Backbone and ligand atoms as CSV (ligand in chain L), in Angstrom:
chain,resi,resn,atom,element,x,y,z
A,1,MET,N,N,-14.020,12.558,28.180
A,1,MET,CA,C,-12.925,11.593,28.128
A,1,MET,C,C,-11.656,12.291,27.640
A,2,LEU,N,N,-10.561,11.933,28.277
A,2,LEU,CA,C,-9.274,12.482,27.838
A,2,LEU,C,C,-8.436,11.347,27.258
A,3,VAL,N,N,-8.015,11.497,25.998
A,3,VAL,CA,C,-7.152,10.504,25.359
A,3,VAL,C,C,-5.755,11.099,25.288
A,4,ILE,N,N,-4.833,10.509,26.031
A,4,ILE,CA,C,-3.463,11.036,26.057
A,4,ILE,C,C,-2.590,10.268,25.067
A,5,LEU,N,N,-1.912,11.012,24.213
A,5,LEU,CA,C,-0.941,10.409,23.294
A,5,LEU,C,C,0.452,10.809,23.754
A,6,SER,N,N,1.279,9.820,24.042
A,6,SER,CA,C,2.671,10.114,24.405
A,6,SER,C,C,3.616,9.402,23.450
A,7,GLY,N,N,4.879,9.682,23.633
A,7,GLY,CA,C,5.914,9.108,22.769
A,7,GLY,C,C,6.918,10.211,22.541
A,8,VAL,N,N,8.133,9.840,22.222
A,8,VAL,CA,C,9.170,10.860,22.052
A,8,VAL,C,C,8.826,11.810,20.905
A,9,ALA,N,N,9.442,12.988,20.930
A,9,ALA,CA,C,9.243,13.943,19.839
A,9,ALA,C,C,9.683,13.273,18.549
A,10,GLY,N,N,8.862,13.307,17.537
A,10,GLY,CA,C,9.202,12.639,16.284
A,10,GLY,C,C,8.489,11.306,16.136
A,11,ALA,N,N,7.750,10.898,17.188
A,11,ALA,CA,C,7.029,9.613,17.111
A,11,ALA,C,C,5.752,9.741,16.281
A,12,GLY,N,N,5.408,10.961,15.910
A,12,GLY,CA,C,4.252,11.161,15.041
A,12,GLY,C,C,2.966,11.492,15.784
A,13,LYS,N,N,3.092,11.873,17.068
A,13,LYS,CA,C,1.887,12.146,17.879
A,13,LYS,C,C,1.009,13.221,17.249
A,14,ASP,N,N,1.660,14.255,16.769
A,14,ASP,CA,C,0.907,15.398,16.270
A,14,ASP,C,C,0.099,15.048,15.017
A,15,THR,N,N,0.731,14.316,14.124
A,15,THR,CA,C,0.044,13.900,12.888
A,15,THR,C,C,-1.120,12.974,13.242
A,16,VAL,N,N,-0.874,12.041,14.142
A,16,VAL,CA,C,-1.928,11.101,14.548
A,16,VAL,C,C,-3.081,11.869,15.211
A,17,ARG,N,N,-2.727,12.802,16.076
A,17,ARG,CA,C,-3.765,13.575,16.778
A,17,ARG,C,C,-4.637,14.345,15.782
A,18,LYS,N,N,-4.000,14.995,14.814
A,18,LYS,CA,C,-4.762,15.786,13.832
A,18,LYS,C,C,-5.683,14.883,13.016
A,19,GLU,N,N,-5.178,13.731,12.641
A,19,GLU,CA,C,-5.978,12.810,11.836
A,19,GLU,C,C,-7.171,12.291,12.654
A,20,LEU,N,N,-6.946,12.012,13.929
A,20,LEU,CA,C,-8.048,11.544,14.782
A,20,LEU,C,C,-9.114,12.626,14.905
A,21,MET,N,N,-8.659,13.872,15.049
A,21,MET,CA,C,-9.622,14.969,15.177
A,21,MET,C,C,-10.436,15.141,13.898
A,22,ASN,N,N,-9.817,14.878,12.748
A,22,ASN,CA,C,-10.551,14.938,11.477
A,22,ASN,C,C,-11.596,13.839,11.390
A,23,GLN,N,N,-11.228,12.679,11.918
A,23,GLN,CA,C,-12.070,11.508,11.676
A,23,GLN,C,C,-13.097,11.218,12.769
A,24,ILE,N,N,-12.898,11.747,13.969
A,24,ILE,CA,C,-13.853,11.457,15.050
A,24,ILE,C,C,-14.695,12.697,15.296
A,25,GLU,N,N,-15.987,12.536,15.099
A,25,GLU,CA,C,-16.870,13.683,15.266
A,25,GLU,C,C,-16.857,14.160,16.720
A,26,GLY,N,N,-16.710,15.429,16.901
A,26,GLY,CA,C,-16.769,15.984,18.249
A,26,GLY,C,C,-15.451,15.910,19.010
A,27,ALA,N,N,-14.426,15.296,18.414
A,27,ALA,CA,C,-13.137,15.223,19.120
A,27,ALA,C,C,-12.413,16.554,18.996
A,28,THR,N,N,-11.841,17.002,20.093
A,28,THR,CA,C,-11.102,18.264,20.070
A,28,THR,C,C,-9.751,18.065,20.741
A,29,SER,N,N,-8.944,19.107,20.681
A,29,SER,CA,C,-7.704,19.079,21.430
A,29,SER,C,C,-7.711,20.327,22.304
A,30,ILE,N,N,-6.832,20.390,23.259
A,30,ILE,CA,C,-6.770,21.620,24.057
A,30,ILE,C,C,-5.324,22.098,24.119
A,31,PRO,N,N,-5.134,23.399,24.058
A,31,PRO,CA,C,-3.762,23.894,24.134
A,31,PRO,C,C,-3.225,23.846,25.564
A,32,SER,N,N,-1.959,23.476,25.699
A,32,SER,CA,C,-1.275,23.633,26.984
A,32,SER,C,C,-0.706,25.043,27.022
A,33,TYR,N,N,-0.243,25.436,28.190
A,33,TYR,CA,C,0.532,26.672,28.296
A,33,TYR,C,C,2.007,26.317,28.185
A,34,THR,N,N,2.773,27.146,27.533
A,34,THR,CA,C,4.218,26.906,27.481
A,34,THR,C,C,4.987,28.224,27.432
A,35,THR,N,N,6.258,28.122,27.847
A,35,THR,CA,C,7.140,29.298,27.771
A,35,THR,C,C,8.081,29.188,26.572
A,36,ARG,N,N,7.966,28.124,25.759
A,36,ARG,CA,C,8.880,28.041,24.617
A,36,ARG,C,C,8.451,29.025,23.526
A,37,GLU,N,N,9.381,29.299,22.627
A,37,GLU,CA,C,9.090,30.205,21.499
A,37,GLU,C,C,8.169,29.498,20.512
A,38,PRO,N,N,7.205,30.219,19.914
A,38,PRO,CA,C,6.380,29.586,18.878
A,38,PRO,C,C,7.246,29.168,17.685
A,39,ARG,N,N,6.913,28.021,17.083
A,39,ARG,CA,C,7.595,27.605,15.843
A,39,ARG,C,C,6.742,28.027,14.660
A,40,ALA,N,N,7.325,27.839,13.448
A,40,ALA,CA,C,6.643,28.311,12.234
A,40,ALA,C,C,5.236,27.723,12.105
A,41,ASP,N,N,5.076,26.452,12.502
A,41,ASP,CA,C,3.761,25.821,12.317
A,41,ASP,C,C,2.852,25.942,13.534
A,42,ASP,N,N,3.250,26.711,14.534
A,42,ASP,CA,C,2.384,26.905,15.704
A,42,ASP,C,C,1.288,27.922,15.426
A,43,ILE,N,N,0.128,27.682,16.031
A,43,ILE,CA,C,-0.935,28.672,15.982
A,43,ILE,C,C,-1.232,29.051,17.445
A,44,PRO,N,N,-0.832,30.276,17.852
A,44,PRO,CA,C,-1.038,30.664,19.252
A,44,PRO,C,C,-2.501,30.512,19.654
A,45,GLY,N,N,-2.728,29.942,20.839
A,45,GLY,CA,C,-4.099,29.733,21.317
A,45,GLY,C,C,-4.692,28.436,20.810
A,46,GLU,N,N,-4.028,27.835,19.811
A,46,GLU,CA,C,-4.559,26.580,19.283
A,46,GLU,C,C,-3.567,25.438,19.559
A,47,THR,N,N,-2.319,25.591,19.133
A,47,THR,CA,C,-1.326,24.557,19.453
A,47,THR,C,C,-0.866,24.725,20.912
A,48,TYR,N,N,-0.631,25.941,21.323
A,48,TYR,CA,C,-0.263,26.266,22.704
A,48,TYR,C,C,-0.722,27.687,23.024
A,49,HIS,N,N,-0.819,27.970,24.325
A,49,HIS,CA,C,-0.863,29.366,24.773
A,49,HIS,C,C,0.572,29.718,25.140
A,50,PHE,N,N,1.137,30.679,24.452
A,50,PHE,CA,C,2.531,31.059,24.688
A,50,PHE,C,C,2.591,32.191,25.709
A,51,ILE,N,N,3.261,31.928,26.822
A,51,ILE,CA,C,3.353,32.943,27.872
A,51,ILE,C,C,4.791,33.043,28.375
A,52,THR,N,N,5.040,34.071,29.173
A,52,THR,CA,C,6.412,34.258,29.688
A,52,THR,C,C,6.622,33.370,30.921
A,53,ARG,N,N,7.877,33.231,31.290
A,53,ARG,CA,C,8.221,32.461,32.510
A,53,ARG,C,C,7.510,33.032,33.726
A,54,GLU,N,N,7.507,34.350,33.775
A,54,GLU,CA,C,6.894,35.009,34.936
A,54,GLU,C,C,5.394,34.699,34.996
A,55,GLU,N,N,4.735,34.802,33.852
A,55,GLU,CA,C,3.300,34.486,33.811
A,55,GLU,C,C,3.058,33.026,34.190
A,56,PHE,N,N,3.942,32.149,33.696
A,56,PHE,CA,C,3.776,30.723,33.993
A,56,PHE,C,C,3.933,30.489,35.498
A,57,GLU,N,N,4.950,31.091,36.071
A,57,GLU,CA,C,5.205,30.868,37.497
A,57,GLU,C,C,4.074,31.429,38.351
A,58,ASN,N,N,3.439,32.504,37.893
A,58,ASN,CA,C,2.261,33.019,38.596
A,58,ASN,C,C,1.120,32.015,38.566
A,59,LYS,N,N,0.929,31.394,37.406
A,59,LYS,CA,C,-0.136,30.402,37.280
A,59,LYS,C,C,0.134,29.191,38.186
A,60,ILE,N,N,1.412,28.818,38.315
A,60,ILE,CA,C,1.741,27.715,39.241
A,60,ILE,C,C,1.306,28.110,40.654
A,61,LYS,N,N,1.671,29.344,41.041
A,61,LYS,CA,C,1.333,29.816,42.397
A,61,LYS,C,C,-0.163,29.824,42.626
A,62,GLU,N,N,-0.906,30.204,41.577
A,62,GLU,CA,C,-2.376,30.288,41.695
A,62,GLU,C,C,-3.042,28.916,41.605
A,63,GLY,N,N,-2.275,27.866,41.386
A,63,GLY,CA,C,-2.829,26.510,41.297
A,63,GLY,C,C,-3.664,26.282,40.051
A,64,GLU,N,N,-3.277,26.917,38.949
A,64,GLU,CA,C,-4.091,26.817,37.731
A,64,GLU,C,C,-3.809,25.574,36.887
A,65,PHE,N,N,-2.773,24.785,37.263
A,65,PHE,CA,C,-2.424,23.620,36.433
A,65,PHE,C,C,-2.770,22.307,37.132
A,66,TYR,N,N,-3.240,21.322,36.334
A,66,TYR,CA,C,-3.348,19.963,36.858
A,66,TYR,C,C,-1.955,19.375,37.007
A,67,GLU,N,N,-1.101,19.719,36.062
A,67,GLU,CA,C,0.291,19.263,36.101
A,67,GLU,C,C,1.103,20.219,35.252
A,68,TYR,N,N,2.400,20.276,35.527
A,68,TYR,CA,C,3.299,21.022,34.648
A,68,TYR,C,C,4.666,20.385,34.728
A,69,ASP,N,N,5.499,20.662,33.747
A,69,ASP,CA,C,6.829,20.055,33.720
A,69,ASP,C,C,7.758,20.976,32.934
A,70,ILE,N,N,9.044,20.716,33.075
A,70,ILE,CA,C,10.012,21.458,32.268
A,70,ILE,C,C,10.574,20.515,31.219
A,71,HIS,N,N,10.556,20.965,29.959
A,71,HIS,CA,C,11.064,20.176,28.845
A,71,HIS,C,C,11.978,21.028,28.032
A,72,HIS,N,N,13.142,20.510,27.695
A,72,HIS,CA,C,14.061,21.278,26.866
A,72,HIS,C,C,14.134,22.724,27.394
A,73,GLU,N,N,14.208,22.840,28.707
A,73,GLU,CA,C,14.365,24.124,29.408
A,73,GLU,C,C,13.174,25.064,29.329
A,74,ASN,N,N,12.021,24.559,28.930
A,74,ASN,CA,C,10.804,25.390,28.943
A,74,ASN,C,C,9.707,24.723,29.758
A,75,TYR,N,N,8.844,25.556,30.331
A,75,TYR,CA,C,7.702,25.036,31.073
A,75,TYR,C,C,6.581,24.628,30.116
A,76,TYR,N,N,5.858,23.559,30.499
A,76,TYR,CA,C,4.643,23.152,29.800
A,76,TYR,C,C,3.616,22.774,30.870
A,77,GLY,N,N,2.378,23.183,30.735
A,77,GLY,CA,C,1.400,22.830,31.757
A,77,GLY,C,C,-0.011,22.691,31.220
A,78,THR,N,N,-0.776,21.828,31.896
A,78,THR,CA,C,-2.173,21.574,31.520
A,78,THR,C,C,-3.105,22.392,32.400
A,79,SER,N,N,-3.867,23.261,31.776
A,79,SER,CA,C,-4.778,24.136,32.516
A,79,SER,C,C,-5.981,23.370,33.049
A,80,LYS,N,N,-6.256,23.549,34.329
A,80,LYS,CA,C,-7.431,22.899,34.937
A,80,LYS,C,C,-8.698,23.368,34.257
A,81,LYS,N,N,-8.789,24.691,34.076
A,81,LYS,CA,C,-10.021,25.282,33.551
A,81,LYS,C,C,-10.323,24.751,32.142
A,82,ILE,N,N,-9.314,24.765,31.268
A,82,ILE,CA,C,-9.539,24.354,29.871
A,82,ILE,C,C,-9.880,22.865,29.796
A,83,LEU,N,N,-9.142,22.052,30.551
A,83,LEU,CA,C,-9.398,20.609,30.486
A,83,LEU,C,C,-10.787,20.268,31.046
A,84,ASP,N,N,-11.139,20.858,32.170
A,84,ASP,CA,C,-12.458,20.579,32.774
A,84,ASP,C,C,-13.578,20.895,31.800
A,85,GLU,N,N,-13.459,22.066,31.167
A,85,GLU,CA,C,-14.516,22.515,30.249
A,85,GLU,C,C,-14.766,21.517,29.126
A,86,LYS,N,N,-13.660,21.002,28.540
A,86,LYS,CA,C,-13.791,20.178,27.327
A,86,LYS,C,C,-13.924,18.684,27.603
A,87,ALA,N,N,-13.180,18.170,28.591
A,87,ALA,CA,C,-13.107,16.704,28.730
A,87,ALA,C,C,-14.305,16.117,29.473
A,88,ARG,N,N,-15.072,16.952,30.154
A,88,ARG,CA,C,-16.242,16.416,30.857
A,88,ARG,C,C,-17.360,16.081,29.894
A,89,THR,N,N,-17.403,16.814,28.776
A,89,THR,CA,C,-18.524,16.617,27.856
A,89,THR,C,C,-18.129,15.919,26.556
A,90,GLY,N,N,-16.883,16.000,26.145
A,90,GLY,CA,C,-16.507,15.430,24.843
A,90,GLY,C,C,-15.223,14.633,24.908
A,91,ILE,N,N,-14.694,14.331,23.727
A,91,ILE,CA,C,-13.429,13.585,23.642
A,91,ILE,C,C,-12.306,14.578,23.377
A,92,VAL,N,N,-11.375,14.649,24.314
A,92,VAL,CA,C,-10.219,15.526,24.141
A,92,VAL,C,C,-8.992,14.657,23.851
A,93,ILE,N,N,-8.292,14.964,22.769
A,93,ILE,CA,C,-7.084,14.212,22.425
A,93,ILE,C,C,-5.886,15.112,22.652
A,94,LYS,N,N,-4.979,14.640,23.501
A,94,LYS,CA,C,-3.920,15.546,23.950
A,94,LYS,C,C,-2.574,14.858,23.914
A,95,ASP,N,N,-1.581,15.613,23.482
A,95,ASP,CA,C,-0.210,15.111,23.440
A,95,ASP,C,C,0.489,15.559,24.717
A,96,ILE,N,N,0.790,14.606,25.591
A,96,ILE,CA,C,1.470,14.950,26.844
A,96,ILE,C,C,2.596,13.942,27.076
A,97,ASP,N,N,3.683,14.402,27.669
A,97,ASP,CA,C,4.832,13.523,27.879
A,97,ASP,C,C,4.577,12.544,29.034
A,98,VAL,N,N,5.555,11.665,29.258
A,98,VAL,CA,C,5.376,10.591,30.239
A,98,VAL,C,C,5.167,11.107,31.678
A,99,ASN,N,N,5.854,12.175,32.050
A,99,ASN,CA,C,5.676,12.689,33.413
A,99,ASN,C,C,4.297,13.310,33.588
A,100,GLY,N,N,3.891,14.081,32.578
A,100,GLY,CA,C,2.571,14.720,32.636
A,100,GLY,C,C,1.464,13.683,32.702
A,101,THR,N,N,1.649,12.582,31.985
A,101,THR,CA,C,0.645,11.519,31.972
A,101,THR,C,C,0.489,10.921,33.359
A,102,GLU,N,N,1.622,10.628,33.998
A,102,GLU,CA,C,1.572,10.055,35.349
A,102,GLU,C,C,0.838,11.000,36.288
A,103,ALA,N,N,1.179,12.285,36.196
A,103,ALA,CA,C,0.559,13.266,37.096
A,103,ALA,C,C,-0.941,13.372,36.834
A,104,LEU,N,N,-1.317,13.384,35.556
A,104,LEU,CA,C,-2.747,13.539,35.242
A,104,LEU,C,C,-3.549,12.318,35.679
A,105,LYS,N,N,-2.979,11.116,35.482
A,105,LYS,CA,C,-3.704,9.903,35.878
A,105,LYS,C,C,-3.970,9.913,37.383
A,106,ASP,N,N,-3.032,10.448,38.139
A,106,ASP,CA,C,-3.205,10.504,39.595
A,106,ASP,C,C,-4.201,11.576,40.010
A,107,THR,N,N,-4.255,12.660,39.254
A,107,THR,CA,C,-5.066,13.810,39.674
A,107,THR,C,C,-6.501,13.751,39.196
A,108,LEU,N,N,-6.711,13.258,37.982
A,108,LEU,CA,C,-8.056,13.312,37.408
A,108,LEU,C,C,-8.869,12.122,37.887
A,109,THR,N,N,-9.748,12.359,38.814
A,109,THR,CA,C,-10.519,11.238,39.353
A,109,THR,C,C,-11.896,11.139,38.700
A,110,ASP,N,N,-12.440,12.276,38.263
A,110,ASP,CA,C,-13.789,12.199,37.688
A,110,ASP,C,C,-13.828,12.438,36.183
A,111,ILE,N,N,-12.662,12.375,35.523
A,111,ILE,CA,C,-12.628,12.415,34.062
A,111,ILE,C,C,-11.980,11.100,33.610
A,112,LYS,N,N,-12.627,10.411,32.678
A,112,LYS,CA,C,-12.038,9.147,32.189
A,112,LYS,C,C,-10.787,9.449,31.358
A,113,VAL,N,N,-9.705,8.750,31.661
A,113,VAL,CA,C,-8.440,8.987,30.956
A,113,VAL,C,C,-7.975,7.694,30.284
A,114,ILE,N,N,-7.671,7.772,28.994
A,114,ILE,CA,C,-7.084,6.628,28.279
A,114,ILE,C,C,-5.687,7.043,27.844
A,115,THR,N,N,-4.695,6.200,28.136
A,115,THR,CA,C,-3.329,6.583,27.810
A,115,THR,C,C,-2.760,5.674,26.718
A,116,ILE,N,N,-2.190,6.298,25.703
A,116,ILE,CA,C,-1.649,5.558,24.557
A,116,ILE,C,C,-0.215,6.024,24.296
A,117,PHE,N,N,0.697,5.073,24.200
A,117,PHE,CA,C,2.102,5.413,23.921
A,117,PHE,C,C,2.435,4.987,22.503
A,118,LEU,N,N,2.926,5.929,21.700
A,118,LEU,CA,C,3.323,5.630,20.322
A,118,LEU,C,C,4.829,5.394,20.268
A,119,ARG,N,N,5.211,4.223,19.786
A,119,ARG,CA,C,6.639,3.890,19.708
A,119,ARG,C,C,7.159,4.043,18.296
A,120,VAL,N,N,8.426,4.329,18.215
A,120,VAL,CA,C,9.097,4.393,16.923
A,120,VAL,C,C,10.544,3.951,17.166
A,121,PRO,N,N,11.144,3.138,16.265
A,121,PRO,CA,C,12.530,2.708,16.492
A,121,PRO,C,C,13.477,3.910,16.568
A,122,LYS,N,N,14.522,3.799,17.385
A,122,LYS,CA,C,15.412,4.938,17.633
A,122,LYS,C,C,16.060,5.458,16.334
A,123,GLU,N,N,16.464,4.540,15.446
A,123,GLU,CA,C,17.136,4.967,14.193
A,123,GLU,C,C,16.149,5.763,13.329
A,124,GLU,N,N,14.905,5.301,13.314
A,124,GLU,CA,C,13.910,5.990,12.495
A,124,GLU,C,C,13.591,7.366,13.089
A,125,LEU,N,N,13.556,7.401,14.406
A,125,LEU,CA,C,13.297,8.666,15.094
A,125,LEU,C,C,14.370,9.700,14.729
A,126,GLN,N,N,15.633,9.257,14.747
A,126,GLN,CA,C,16.731,10.162,14.414
A,126,GLN,C,C,16.541,10.721,12.999
A,127,ALA,N,N,16.197,9.849,12.069
A,127,ALA,CA,C,15.983,10.296,10.683
A,127,ALA,C,C,14.830,11.295,10.616
A,128,ARG,N,N,13.732,11.011,11.347
A,128,ARG,CA,C,12.581,11.928,11.304
A,128,ARG,C,C,12.931,13.292,11.893
A,129,LEU,N,N,13.687,13.279,13.000
A,129,LEU,CA,C,14.048,14.553,13.636
A,129,LEU,C,C,14.935,15.392,12.714
A,130,GLU,N,N,15.817,14.695,12.003
A,130,GLU,CA,C,16.743,15.424,11.118
A,130,GLU,C,C,16.043,15.989,9.885
A,131,ASN,N,N,14.901,15.398,9.534
A,131,ASN,CA,C,14.197,15.850,8.329
A,131,ASN,C,C,12.971,16.706,8.610
A,132,ARG,N,N,12.812,17.132,9.863
A,132,ARG,CA,C,11.627,17.932,10.194
A,132,ARG,C,C,11.591,19.226,9.398
A,133,MET,N,N,10.358,19.633,9.081
A,133,MET,CA,C,10.157,20.864,8.305
A,133,MET,C,C,10.780,22.070,9.010
A,134,ASP,N,N,10.681,22.071,10.338
A,134,ASP,CA,C,11.149,23.272,11.041
A,134,ASP,C,C,12.642,23.196,11.399
A,135,ARG,N,N,13.349,22.169,10.883
A,135,ARG,CA,C,14.810,22.062,11.012
A,135,ARG,C,C,15.326,22.415,12.402
A,136,LEU,N,N,15.198,21.461,13.293
A,136,LEU,CA,C,15.662,21.675,14.661
A,136,LEU,C,C,17.182,21.821,14.675
A,137,PRO,N,N,17.692,22.666,15.568
A,137,PRO,CA,C,19.155,22.756,15.701
A,137,PRO,C,C,19.726,21.426,16.208
A,138,ARG,N,N,20.997,21.171,15.863
A,138,ARG,CA,C,21.659,19.906,16.209
A,138,ARG,C,C,21.554,19.588,17.717
A,139,ASP,N,N,21.806,20.589,18.566
A,139,ASP,CA,C,21.798,20.288,20.012
A,139,ASP,C,C,20.394,19.916,20.490
A,140,GLU,N,N,19.383,20.447,19.818
A,140,GLU,CA,C,18.011,20.085,20.216
A,140,GLU,C,C,17.704,18.642,19.795
A,141,ILE,N,N,18.237,18.245,18.640
A,141,ILE,CA,C,18.040,16.858,18.191
A,141,ILE,C,C,18.685,15.900,19.202
A,142,ILE,N,N,19.893,16.246,19.652
A,142,ILE,CA,C,20.595,15.369,20.607
A,142,ILE,C,C,19.831,15.298,21.931
A,143,LEU,N,N,19.339,16.468,22.392
A,143,LEU,CA,C,18.535,16.491,23.626
A,143,LEU,C,C,17.357,15.531,23.525
A,144,ARG,N,N,16.681,15.572,22.383
A,144,ARG,CA,C,15.483,14.759,22.195
A,144,ARG,C,C,15.810,13.268,22.091
A,145,LEU,N,N,16.934,12.949,21.441
A,145,LEU,CA,C,17.320,11.537,21.349
A,145,LEU,C,C,17.702,10.998,22.725
A,146,ASN,N,N,18.324,11.854,23.537
A,146,ASN,CA,C,18.705,11.418,24.872
A,146,ASN,C,C,17.487,11.094,25.731
A,147,ARG,N,N,16.385,11.707,25.393
A,147,ARG,CA,C,15.177,11.491,26.173
A,147,ARG,C,C,14.487,10.168,25.801
A,148,PHE,N,N,14.889,9.600,24.675
A,148,PHE,CA,C,14.255,8.393,24.153
A,148,PHE,C,C,14.195,7.284,25.206
A,149,ASP,N,N,15.354,6.965,25.800
A,149,ASP,CA,C,15.417,5.824,26.726
A,149,ASP,C,C,14.561,6.083,27.957
A,150,TYR,N,N,14.559,7.332,28.421
A,150,TYR,CA,C,13.742,7.661,29.592
A,150,TYR,C,C,12.262,7.443,29.299
A,151,GLU,N,N,11.814,7.954,28.163
A,151,GLU,CA,C,10.384,7.828,27.819
A,151,GLU,C,C,10.005,6.355,27.642
A,152,GLU,N,N,10.903,5.587,26.982
A,152,GLU,CA,C,10.624,4.162,26.762
A,152,GLU,C,C,10.507,3.412,28.097
A,153,SER,N,N,11.255,3.876,29.095
A,153,SER,CA,C,11.230,3.179,30.389
A,153,SER,C,C,9.893,3.336,31.103
A,154,LYS,N,N,9.042,4.209,30.591
A,154,LYS,CA,C,7.761,4.491,31.267
A,154,LYS,C,C,6.572,3.821,30.586
A,155,ILE,N,N,6.824,2.980,29.577
A,155,ILE,CA,C,5.674,2.513,28.802
A,155,ILE,C,C,4.736,1.597,29.588
A,156,SER,N,N,5.244,0.997,30.673
A,156,SER,CA,C,4.342,0.101,31.430
A,156,SER,C,C,3.226,0.873,32.135
A,157,ASN,N,N,3.346,2.204,32.197
A,157,ASN,CA,C,2.273,3.013,32.807
A,157,ASN,C,C,1.098,3.206,31.865
A,158,TYR,N,N,1.245,2.795,30.608
A,158,TYR,CA,C,0.230,3.122,29.600
A,158,TYR,C,C,-0.798,2.007,29.412
A,159,ASP,N,N,-2.027,2.423,29.071
A,159,ASP,CA,C,-3.088,1.447,28.801
A,159,ASP,C,C,-2.801,0.716,27.492
A,160,TYR,N,N,-2.289,1.447,26.504
A,160,TYR,CA,C,-2.034,0.869,25.184
A,160,TYR,C,C,-0.686,1.357,24.666
A,161,VAL,N,N,0.072,0.447,24.026
A,161,VAL,CA,C,1.348,0.805,23.410
A,161,VAL,C,C,1.294,0.376,21.944
A,162,LEU,N,N,1.500,1.316,21.032
A,162,LEU,CA,C,1.400,1.008,19.600
A,162,LEU,C,C,2.679,1.377,18.886
A,163,LYS,N,N,3.068,0.535,17.940
A,163,LYS,CA,C,4.202,0.906,17.094
A,163,LYS,C,C,3.642,1.750,15.950
A,164,ASN,N,N,4.083,2.986,15.874
A,164,ASN,CA,C,3.531,3.890,14.859
A,164,ASN,C,C,4.361,3.824,13.574
A,165,ASP,N,N,4.161,2.758,12.795
A,165,ASP,CA,C,4.910,2.650,11.543
A,165,ASP,C,C,4.024,2.877,10.329
A,166,ASN,N,N,2.741,3.140,10.586
A,166,ASN,CA,C,1.816,3.374,9.480
A,166,ASN,C,C,0.664,4.233,10.002
A,167,LEU,N,N,0.582,5.452,9.487
A,167,LEU,CA,C,-0.387,6.414,10.025
A,167,LEU,C,C,-1.817,5.881,9.983
A,168,GLU,N,N,-2.191,5.367,8.821
A,168,GLU,CA,C,-3.573,4.919,8.648
A,168,GLU,C,C,-3.918,3.812,9.645
A,169,LYS,N,N,-2.975,2.868,9.796
A,169,LYS,CA,C,-3.202,1.747,10.719
A,169,LYS,C,C,-3.305,2.270,12.158
A,170,THR,N,N,-2.383,3.139,12.548
A,170,THR,CA,C,-2.386,3.671,13.916
A,170,THR,C,C,-3.710,4.381,14.210
A,171,VAL,N,N,-4.167,5.186,13.258
A,171,VAL,CA,C,-5.404,5.939,13.456
A,171,VAL,C,C,-6.598,4.981,13.587
A,172,GLU,N,N,-6.628,3.956,12.741
A,172,GLU,CA,C,-7.734,2.982,12.821
A,172,GLU,C,C,-7.744,2.290,14.182
A,173,ILE,N,N,-6.563,1.901,14.657
A,173,ILE,CA,C,-6.484,1.199,15.955
A,173,ILE,C,C,-6.962,2.126,17.079
A,174,ILE,N,N,-6.519,3.373,17.047
A,174,ILE,CA,C,-6.918,4.287,18.137
A,174,ILE,C,C,-8.422,4.573,18.083
A,175,LYS,N,N,-8.964,4.675,16.886
A,175,LYS,CA,C,-10.418,4.875,16.781
A,175,LYS,C,C,-11.154,3.683,17.410
A,176,ALA,N,N,-10.650,2.482,17.157
A,176,ALA,CA,C,-11.278,1.288,17.738
A,176,ALA,C,C,-11.138,1.301,19.270
A,177,ILE,N,N,-9.980,1.740,19.757
A,177,ILE,CA,C,-9.767,1.820,21.214
A,177,ILE,C,C,-10.782,2.791,21.832
A,178,ILE,N,N,-10.931,3.955,21.199
A,178,ILE,CA,C,-11.837,4.969,21.752
A,178,ILE,C,C,-13.281,4.440,21.739
A,179,GLU,N,N,-13.638,3.773,20.660
A,179,GLU,CA,C,-14.992,3.225,20.568
A,179,GLU,C,C,-15.210,2.190,21.672
A,180,TYR,N,N,-14.233,1.323,21.846
A,180,TYR,CA,C,-14.342,0.290,22.886
A,180,TYR,C,C,-14.442,0.931,24.270
A,181,GLU,N,N,-13.571,1.879,24.532
A,181,GLU,CA,C,-13.536,2.508,25.860
A,181,GLU,C,C,-14.806,3.319,26.125
A,182,THR,N,N,-15.384,3.889,25.072
A,182,THR,CA,C,-16.620,4.652,25.254
A,182,THR,C,C,-17.745,3.706,25.678
A,183,LYS,N,N,-17.766,2.523,25.078
A,183,LYS,CA,C,-18.826,1.549,25.395
A,183,LYS,C,C,-18.601,0.860,26.727
A,184,HIS,N,N,-17.346,0.516,27.000
A,184,HIS,CA,C,-17.063,-0.323,28.169
A,184,HIS,C,C,-16.391,0.438,29.303
A,185,GLY,N,N,-16.458,1.741,29.219
A,185,GLY,CA,C,-15.723,2.554,30.199
A,185,GLY,C,C,-16.150,2.335,31.633
A,186,LYS,N,N,-15.211,2.718,32.533
A,186,LYS,CA,C,-15.488,2.598,33.972
A,186,LYS,C,C,-16.682,3.448,34.334
L,1,5GP,P1,P,6.975,20.613,21.793
L,1,5GP,O1,O,7.694,21.819,22.276
L,1,5GP,O2,O,7.795,19.808,20.830
L,1,5GP,O3,O,5.615,20.952,21.252
L,1,5GP,O4,O,6.713,19.684,23.060
L,1,5GP,C1,C,7.758,19.261,23.869
L,1,5GP,C2,C,7.265,18.249,24.884
L,1,5GP,O5,O,6.348,18.859,25.803
L,1,5GP,C3,C,6.517,17.069,24.266
L,1,5GP,O6,O,7.067,15.877,24.812
L,1,5GP,C4,C,5.101,17.265,24.733
L,1,5GP,O7,O,4.443,16.020,24.899
L,1,5GP,C5,C,5.295,17.965,26.066
L,1,5GP,N1,N,4.095,18.695,26.502
L,1,5GP,C6,C,3.241,19.421,25.757
L,1,5GP,N2,N,2.248,19.923,26.514
L,1,5GP,C7,C,2.475,19.477,27.768
L,1,5GP,C8,C,1.802,19.655,29.011
L,1,5GP,O8,O,0.777,20.303,29.137
L,1,5GP,N3,N,2.351,19.054,30.101
L,1,5GP,C9,C,3.492,18.312,30.030
L,1,5GP,N4,N,3.937,17.762,31.142
L,1,5GP,N5,N,4.160,18.128,28.872
L,1,5GP,C10,C,3.665,18.696,27.769
C-alpha cells in the first residue's frame, strides 16, 4: 500500500510522516530522486537520492520513473524499482506534491494508493516557513507561498483532506484511515 501525503511545503508532511513511521509497525518511506542540493537535515539515500541533472535526464530516458516533476527549478521523481519493491509488500508513506499524486494514481494499477492532503492556513504557513530550522532564503519562501493556491485547487483529487493543526490528532486520524483502508481495501 502506498500512502501519499501532500500539502504545501510547511504543512507539516515530514513531521507527520516520521511520526507515522514511528508508530506503525512495518511502515517505511522511500527516497525520491532529486537534483536539488542536500539541506542540513537531509540524509542522502534516505530522505532523497541526490543526483545531477544529467543523471536524472538519463533516468527519464530509460523510463525509470513512475512520475517526475520540476519543483523550485529542480527535478523530483519516483523510482519504479524502489516503489515496486516496498509498496507491494508493506505500507509505504510518501510525501509527493499534487502533480505527482495525480500521475501516480493514474499509473499504479496494482498497488493500492491512499491519498491524504494536509491543509494549513496561509498565514500560519508563512510563519512556519519563516521560522524553519534551515532558514530558507526570502525568494524561496515567496516561491513556496505562490504555490499555495495551486496546491489548494487540487484537493478534490484526494481521498482525505485534513487540517493539520495538531500533530497528535493528525497522526491518530491517519492511523485510523490506514487501519480502515487495510481492512476494507479494494
Ligand atoms: P523539498 O525539496 O522541500 O524536499 O520538496 C519539494 C517538493 O517536491 C515537495 O512539494 C515534495 O512533495 C515534492 N516531491 C518530493 N519527492 C517527489 C517526487 O518523487 N515526485 C514529485 N512529483 N514531487 C516530489
